[in-house]
Structure formats: structure tokens, C-alpha cells
N, C-alpha and C positions, 0 to 999 in steps of 0.2 A: 592372412591379412586382408582387410577390406580397404577400399578407397571410398571415402565419403565425400559427396558434394555437399558442402555446408552452405546454408542460406541464412544470412543475418538480415533482420529488419529492425532498424533503429527508428524509434518514434521520438519526435521532438517533445520533451516532457512539458514544455510550456503549453502544449495543446491539450494535455490531460489534467483535469482538475477534480478535486474531491476524491471520494472513495471508489468511484466506478471507473473502470477502464473501458473505453469503447472497443467493442469487438468488430466494428465495421471499419476495417482499415481504409476502405475507399473514402470515408469521410475525413480522414486525416490528410491535411494538405502537404505536410513536410515529411515525407518518408525517405529514408536513405537505405539503399539496398547494397549488399555485397555478397559475392560468391567466392569460395575458395575450396581447393582440393586439399585433403589431408589424409594421412594414414590412420586407420582405425581398426580396433578389435571389436567395436560395437558395444551396445548396451550401456549399463550403468558405469562400468569401468571407463568407457569412452567419455561419459559425462564428467566423471571425476577428473580426467586428464585436463579438462578445460580450466581447472582451478589455478593452474600455473600461468595462464594468460593474463596479462595486465590490460584491463579495460576500465581503469580507474576514472576515466573522463566520462563514462557512460553509466553512472549509478544514481539511484534515487536517495539512498541513505549511506553516507560515508562512514568509514571506520571510526572516526572520532565520535560520531553520534552513537554507534553501537557500543563503544567503550563507556561513554557517559551514561547511557541507559542501562546497560547490562553487566558491566565489569564486576561490581560488588557481588551481585547474585551469582554470576558465573564462577568467581573465585571461591565462593563458599559452597557451591553445589555442582560438582562434576556431573551428577545425574541430570540436573536441570540443563546444563550446557549441552549434554548429549541429546536430551529431548528437544531442545530448541534447534539444534543442528539438524535433527531428523525432520522436524516440521519444515524448516527452511529448505532442506534438500528436496522434500516431497513437493513443496510449492514450486521450486525451480523446475523440477522434472515435468510437472503438469503444465507449467507456463510454456515450456519449450515445445509443446505439441501444437502451438498456434492459437488462432482466435478462440476456439472452443476451450482450450486449456487456460487461456488468459481469463476468460469469463469464470471458469471453475476456480482458478486461483483467487480472483477478485472476490468471489463469494466466500471462499474459505477465509480470506483475510478479514472480511466483514464479520464472519462468525467468530473469529479470534478476537476482534475488537470488542464485540458484544460480550464475550466471555471475560476478557480482561477488565471490562467496565465494572463487573461485579466486585472487583477487588480494589476499586479506586476510592479516593476520598470523595469524589463527586457522587458516587453511588451511596456511600455512607451518609453524606449530607442530604441527598434526596430522600433516603429512607427516614432519616430523622425528621425532615420536613413533613413527610407523609404521615408519620406517627403523630406529630403535633396536630396535623390537620384532622385526622380521624378521631383524635382525642378532644377536638373542639377548642384548641388553644390558639388558633390563628384568626386574624381578621381577614375579611374577604380579599383585600388586595394581596395578601400573602399566601393565598391558597395555591398549592403546588401546580395544578393544571393551568391556572391563570399565569403564574410566573413562567412556567416552562413554555407555554404557547407564545407568550410575548417575546421571550428570549430566542426561541426558534425563529420567529418571524424576523427579528432583527438580524440574526445570524444568516438566515436565508437571503435577505436583502444584501448583506455584506458579501456573501459568496457570489451572488449574481453580479454585483459590481466588480468584484475581483476578476471573475471570469471574463466579463466584458473588457476590462482593462487589458487582460492577457490577450484576448483576441485582437484588440486594436494594436497592441505592441507587436503581435505576430504579423499582422497585416502590414505594418510599417517596415518590418524586417523583410518581408517578401517583396515589397516594392523596391528595396535598396539593392 
């Protein structure tokens, strides 16, 4: 039997926005640290034993969201359920390695987002728009590049505004 000194670092999720997670922990103002000793056999089995612990106040995606998004597919395909669980387990294992693992996990999640996009209605609509464009059936204002660049510019501005509101809210919390 081993004794493990476990270190937990909790990041205030209001400080993290968008798809990228900062790997520079020094830049994050509101960090909570905790230490505890526990018995351990080590390795993957040790990681699996953590699943019994209730940390439901410290999650980004709650069970209700998982059910809404995945329940129909999971019920119909145990193979998909197992594949999803394996991917999530792998991401968790990598993330627990610390800042390098968090960056690797973030990159893997982005790769997954890009892959999933290929199966979305947005992708199908973009392809249809592109086919109309190369077939010469669109007017200049409806050309894909123009529409996408304008939408991205609006979205980027909205994201910046949202991030700034979050920073101001966090600053007010810190002063309290």
C-alpha cells in the first residue's frame, strides 16, 4: 500500500473563456489549493477510485447536459458509449498531469470539436452554400467568404465584450 499526497488546484471558471485554457497558472488570480493524504495502490486503478468522490459543485458540464446531449445515442449504441467513456477517461488522465496535460487536453478537445463539426447541420449548410458559390448561383453579398468573415468579426467582438464583462465582474468580486 502507498500513501499519496494529493494536490488539488481549483480554477475559478469565470476566469477561463472560450476554447483555450491558460496553462500559465500564475496569470490566474483566483486559485484555490488543497492537500490531503489518502491510501493508494497507484496507477489507473487509483484514478478510477476517485469516481466515488462527490465534487458536483466543481464541474463545467453537469449530468443534465450530458443526458440531454448524449442519452439517445448512448441508449442505442453501447459501443459508442464505451468509446466516449474511453476518450473522456483519456482526457481526464492527461489533464491530471498538470499544465502540460491541460494544454494537451485542450488541443485534443479542439480536435474533437473540429471532427464533430463535419457532422453538423452548420457544416452541411456551409457546404451547400459553397457549392452554390462555385456554381455561380450567388450574388456578391451572399458569397461564403464574405458572410463568414463578417459573422466571425461580429462573434469575435461579442466574445471580447463578454470576456471584458467577466473580468469586470471578477474584479468586483475580488474587491468584496
